[in-house]
Structures are given as C-alpha cells and as structure tokens.
C-alpha positions as CSV (number, residue, x, y, z in Angstrom):
1,M,-8.9,-12.4,19.9
2,P,-6.2,-9.5,18.9
3,M,-7.4,-6.0,19.0
4,I,-6.2,-4.1,15.9
5,A,-6.1,-0.1,16.3
6,L,-6.6,0.2,12.0
7,D,-5.2,3.7,12.4
8,I,-6.8,5.6,8.9
9,G,-4.0,8.3,8.1
10,H,-5.4,12.0,8.5
11,G,-8.8,13.2,8.5
12,S,-11.1,14.2,5.4
13,D,-10.6,17.8,6.4
14,T,-7.0,17.4,5.9
15,F,-7.0,18.2,2.2
16,P,-6.7,21.4,1.3
17,P,-4.2,22.2,2.6
18,D,-1.8,19.5,2.2
19,K,-2.8,16.0,2.8
20,G,-3.1,15.1,-0.7
21,I,-2.3,16.1,-4.4
22,Y,-3.5,18.0,-7.2
23,R,-2.9,16.5,-10.5
24,N,-4.3,18.2,-13.9
25,G,-6.2,20.7,-11.8
26,K,-8.1,18.0,-9.9
27,A,-7.7,17.4,-6.2
28,Y,-6.5,13.7,-5.0
29,P,-7.3,13.8,-0.9
30,E,-4.8,11.0,0.8
31,H,-7.4,10.6,3.5
32,E,-9.7,8.7,0.7
33,F,-7.5,6.2,-0.1
34,N,-6.6,5.4,3.3
35,S,-10.2,5.0,4.1
36,D,-10.7,2.9,0.9
37,V,-8.1,0.6,1.9
38,A,-8.9,0.4,5.5
39,M,-12.5,-0.4,5.0
40,R,-11.4,-3.2,2.6
41,L,-8.8,-4.6,5.5
42,Q,-11.3,-4.2,8.3
43,D,-13.7,-6.6,6.1
44,I,-10.6,-9.2,5.5
45,L,-9.3,-8.9,9.2
46,E,-12.9,-9.6,10.9
47,R,-13.5,-12.7,8.6
48,H,-10.2,-14.0,10.0
49,G,-11.3,-13.6,13.6
50,I,-9.5,-10.0,14.1
51,S,-11.1,-7.7,16.3
52,V,-10.8,-4.1,14.5
53,W,-11.0,-0.4,16.1
54,L,-11.0,2.7,14.2
55,P,-8.9,5.5,16.1
56,Q,-10.1,8.1,13.0
57,P,-13.4,7.3,11.6
58,P,-13.5,7.0,7.3
59,N,-14.2,10.0,5.3
60,S,-14.8,12.0,8.9
61,K,-12.9,15.1,10.0
62,E,-9.6,14.8,11.4
63,V,-9.3,13.0,14.9
64,S,-6.1,14.6,16.5
65,L,-3.0,11.9,16.8
66,T,-3.4,12.6,20.4
67,T,-6.6,11.7,20.8
68,R,-6.1,9.0,18.7
69,V,-3.0,7.5,20.6
70,N,-4.3,8.2,24.1
71,A,-7.5,6.2,23.0
72,A,-5.4,3.3,21.6
73,N,-3.1,3.1,25.0
74,R,-6.4,3.1,27.1
75,R,-8.0,0.3,25.1
76,D,-4.6,-1.3,25.3
77,V,-4.8,-2.9,21.8
78,D,-2.3,-5.6,20.8
79,L,-1.0,-3.6,17.7
80,Y,-1.3,0.1,16.1
81,W,-1.4,-0.6,12.6
82,S,-1.6,3.0,10.3
83,I,-2.1,3.0,6.5
84,H,-1.1,6.4,4.3
85,A,0.2,7.3,1.2
86,N,3.3,8.9,0.8
87,A,4.4,12.4,-1.2
88,G,7.7,13.5,-1.9
89,G,9.2,12.6,-5.5
90,A,9.9,8.8,-4.6
91,C,8.3,5.4,-5.0
92,G,7.5,2.7,-3.6
93,V,6.0,1.4,-0.5
94,C,7.5,1.4,3.2
95,S,6.7,1.3,6.9
96,F,8.0,2.9,9.8
97,Y,8.6,1.4,13.5
98,W,10.3,2.6,16.6
99,Y,13.6,2.4,16.5
100,T,13.6,0.5,20.4
101,S,11.1,-1.8,19.6
102,N,12.3,-5.7,18.3
103,T,8.4,-6.7,17.3
104,G,7.5,-3.0,15.4
105,K,11.0,-4.1,13.5
106,R,9.9,-7.7,13.0
107,L,6.5,-6.9,11.7
108,A,7.9,-4.0,9.5
109,K,10.3,-6.9,7.7
110,M,7.4,-9.2,7.3
111,F,5.6,-5.8,5.5
112,A,8.8,-5.4,3.0
113,K,8.7,-9.1,2.4
114,H,5.0,-9.7,1.9
115,M,4.9,-6.4,-0.7
116,E,7.6,-7.1,-2.2
117,A,6.3,-10.8,-3.2
118,A,3.1,-8.9,-4.2
119,G,4.7,-7.1,-7.0
120,F,5.2,-3.6,-5.4
121,E,8.2,-1.7,-5.2
122,T,9.8,-1.0,-1.8
123,H,11.1,2.6,-1.0
124,G,14.7,1.6,0.2
125,D,14.5,-1.7,1.7
126,G,10.8,-1.0,2.8
127,T,11.5,-0.4,6.8
128,H,12.9,3.1,8.0
129,A,13.4,3.3,12.2
130,S,11.7,6.4,13.4
131,M,13.4,8.1,16.2
132,L,13.7,11.3,17.8
133,G,15.5,14.1,16.0
134,S,15.2,12.9,12.4
135,W,12.7,13.2,9.7
136,T,11.3,9.6,10.8
137,N,10.1,10.9,14.1
138,L,6.5,10.0,14.0
139,Y,4.1,10.7,16.8
140,V,1.9,7.2,16.5
141,C,5.2,5.4,16.6
142,R,6.8,7.1,19.4
143,K,4.0,7.8,22.0
144,T,1.8,4.2,21.6
145,S,2.3,2.0,24.7
146,M,1.9,-1.0,22.1
147,T,3.9,-2.4,19.0
148,A,2.7,0.4,16.1
149,V,3.8,0.5,12.7
150,L,3.0,3.3,10.0
151,T,2.4,2.3,6.2
152,E,3.5,4.1,3.1
153,N,1.6,2.4,0.5
154,G,2.8,4.2,-2.6
155,F,3.8,8.0,-3.3
156,M,0.7,10.0,-5.0
157,D,3.1,12.3,-6.8
158,D,5.0,9.2,-8.5
159,D,3.4,9.1,-11.8
160,G,3.5,5.3,-11.6
161,D,2.4,5.0,-7.9
162,F,-0.4,7.5,-8.9
163,Q,-2.4,4.9,-11.0
164,G,-2.6,2.3,-8.7
165,I,-3.8,5.2,-5.8
166,F,-5.9,7.1,-7.6
167,G,-5.8,6.6,-11.5
168,K,-7.0,3.6,-13.9
169,D,-5.5,0.9,-11.7
170,K,-7.1,1.7,-8.3
171,E,-9.4,-0.5,-7.7
172,I,-6.9,-3.6,-8.2
173,Y,-4.2,-1.5,-6.5
174,R,-6.2,-0.7,-3.1
175,Q,-7.6,-4.4,-3.1
176,C,-4.2,-5.9,-3.7
177,V,-3.1,-3.2,-0.7
178,A,-5.6,-4.7,1.6
179,E,-5.2,-7.8,1.3
180,T,-1.5,-8.2,1.3
181,H,-1.4,-5.8,4.7
182,A,-4.3,-8.8,6.0
183,K,-1.5,-11.9,5.1
184,I,1.1,-9.7,7.2
185,L,-1.3,-9.2,10.3
186,C,-2.4,-12.8,9.9
187,E,0.9,-14.3,10.0
188,Y,2.0,-11.6,12.8
189,F,-0.8,-13.0,15.1
190,G,-0.1,-16.6,14.0
191,I,-3.3,-16.8,12.2
192,P,-3.7,-18.6,8.9
193,Y,-4.5,-16.6,6.0
194,K,-7.6,-18.2,4.2
195,S,-8.0,-16.1,0.7
196,V,-11.0,-14.0,0.5
197,K,-12.4,-14.0,-2.7
198,S,-13.8,-10.5,-4.3
199,K,-14.7,-9.2,-7.5
200,E,-11.4,-7.1,-7.7
201,E,-9.3,-10.2,-6.9
202,D,-11.1,-12.2,-9.4
203,D,-10.3,-9.1,-11.7
204,M,-7.0,-9.1,-11.2
205,N,-6.6,-12.9,-12.4
206,E,-8.7,-11.9,-15.3
207,V,-6.8,-11.2,-18.7
208,L,-6.9,-7.3,-19.9
209,D,-9.3,-6.2,-21.7
210,G,-8.8,-5.1,-25.5
211,N,-8.8,-1.2,-24.5
212,T,-6.3,-2.3,-21.8
213,K,-4.2,-4.3,-24.5
214,A,-4.4,-2.0,-27.0
215,A,-3.0,1.0,-24.6
216,W,0.1,-1.0,-23.1
217,T,1.1,-3.4,-26.1
218,P,3.2,-0.9,-27.3
219,T,4.9,0.0,-24.0
220,I,5.2,-3.7,-23.3
221,K,7.3,-4.0,-26.9
222,R,9.3,-1.1,-26.0
223,W,10.7,-2.2,-22.7
224,A,11.6,-5.5,-24.4
225,D,13.9,-4.0,-26.9
226,P,17.2,-4.5,-26.1
227,E,18.1,-1.6,-28.9
228,Q,15.8,0.8,-26.2
229,Q,16.8,-0.8,-23.0
230,R,20.0,-1.3,-21.0
231,N,18.2,-3.9,-18.6
232,P,15.1,-5.3,-21.0
233,I,12.2,-7.8,-20.0
234,G,11.7,-11.0,-21.5
235,Q,10.1,-11.3,-25.0
236,S,7.7,-13.7,-23.3
237,W,5.7,-10.6,-21.7
238,V,5.4,-9.6,-25.6
239,E,4.1,-12.8,-26.8
240,K,1.9,-12.7,-23.5
241,I,0.3,-9.6,-24.6
242,E,-0.5,-10.4,-27.9
243,N,-1.6,-14.0,-27.2
244,D,-4.3,-12.4,-25.1
245,E,-3.0,-14.4,-21.7
246,M,-1.6,-11.0,-19.8
247,T,-3.5,-10.4,-16.5
248,Y,-3.9,-7.4,-14.8
249,S,-2.0,-8.8,-11.3
250,E,1.0,-9.4,-14.2
251,L,0.4,-5.8,-15.8
252,I,1.3,-4.4,-11.9
253,R,4.3,-6.5,-11.2
254,L,5.6,-5.5,-15.1
255,M,4.9,-1.8,-13.2
256,G,7.4,-2.6,-10.9
257,E,10.3,-4.1,-12.8
258,E,10.3,-0.6,-15.0
259,R,11.3,1.2,-12.2
260,K,13.8,-1.4,-10.7
261,R,15.3,-1.9,-14.4
262,G,15.2,1.6,-15.3
263,L,13.1,1.3,-18.4
264,A,12.4,4.0,-20.4
C-alpha cells in the first residue's frame, strides 16, 4: 500500500499576517481552503487503498517546514503532495517539482493534464521547476528525500478563482479539486480510479437553479455576442442556459473560457 504525505499548506495562525487575503473587509485564510481540500482528498485516497499521513494537521497551528519534511523523510513515505492556494495577481492552477526529479516532472505534467481536462485554467503550462536561486526555490521540493510536488490550486486574489476557492462556487470547486487530485495520484501509483459519489459531485451534474440562471444568463449572452467579443463562445451555450440545461460543471468550464478567450 503506497503512503502519501498529504501536506496542508501553512497553519491556522499564518493569516494574519500574510497567508490569505482580505476581500470587502473579510478575512479569507489560505489554510482553511487547504484543509478542506485535503480532508476531501484523504477520504477518496483511502477508499482507493492509499495510506495518508498528514504532516500538518487541518485547521491547526503551523508546523514548521523543517519538522514536516524531516518527519516525512524519517517515515520514508512514497510521495510528498502539498496543497496550496496562490496569490500575486495572476490566475490558474500549477504545480512545482524539484528540477532534477524526473518523477516529479512527470507527476507535475500529469497534474496539468488532469486539471485542464477538469476545466481548470493553468498558470503557464501548469508546471514549474523548483531550483536554487529562483523564485521557485521551495523547501518541500528541495529537502524531501522522496518525490515531492507542491500544488497551487488557483489564485485567491483573482476574481474568478476567488469564487471557487472561497466564494459562491466553493463547494463544487473544492470537491472538483479533490477528486481531480485523486485521479492524478491514482494514475501515478497505477491504481484504477473509481468515481466516488458525493453530494457535491451530484450537485455539479445538476442544472443551474433559478437564482444562478438569472444571475449568469446576461453574462453568457454577452460572452456569446460577436459584436462585444473578439473570440465569443458559441450560441449553443445561450440556448443551453435559456432552456434550463446548463449544469454547474459546465458553468465552471465556461469560467475558464472567460480567461482563455479574454471575454469581457
């Protein structure tokens, strides 16, 4: 049975000062998002026979990076997988691996492939090599003795990503992140992935409720208008939302199209 060190980024006492954002006067700690996604992911992985160890307990004070990594190295886990949310004025998801690690690079590419397939936009090509002397010099990638990948699952300070990380779409977004990570890790370990039904997954496949439809219909129409957009979406999306056929998962994919196409 493979064992993963499932690393929850930061701790509950790291925001304030800086591991999170303020929006309209309200605090949104990154650790809360990281903890929620990790707990969802742990449940799915264990159902697939993957042992999970948490070097940073959820919703708890910070365990130092040195302590986490040293404990992982002593346990000789098979993989170190770290969950974070980003900030800094960009958007999209990405992962980091140590530049000399071929398995880390392969796993990071799997991350980008699966996250794009699930409808997430990637930051760059979705992979970044971690190395000394660079902004990508990350401790968990550098100091672990096993393959390590640090994942950034959207930018907290991007309007679109925020809605998934902390906003109105967080239940669907977080479950989708967790299930996509599980698919990546199952593929990495050669374990067949079995869909794990959840309330959030069922919700993603439901059509939009009346309030969501009313809120999004004008935007979908604007995105499909060739007089307003250089690269509009197809009119079929307008028909889908007007005919009460659009699901929440399809709406999430359209949010990704908004940024890819430069829709206004």
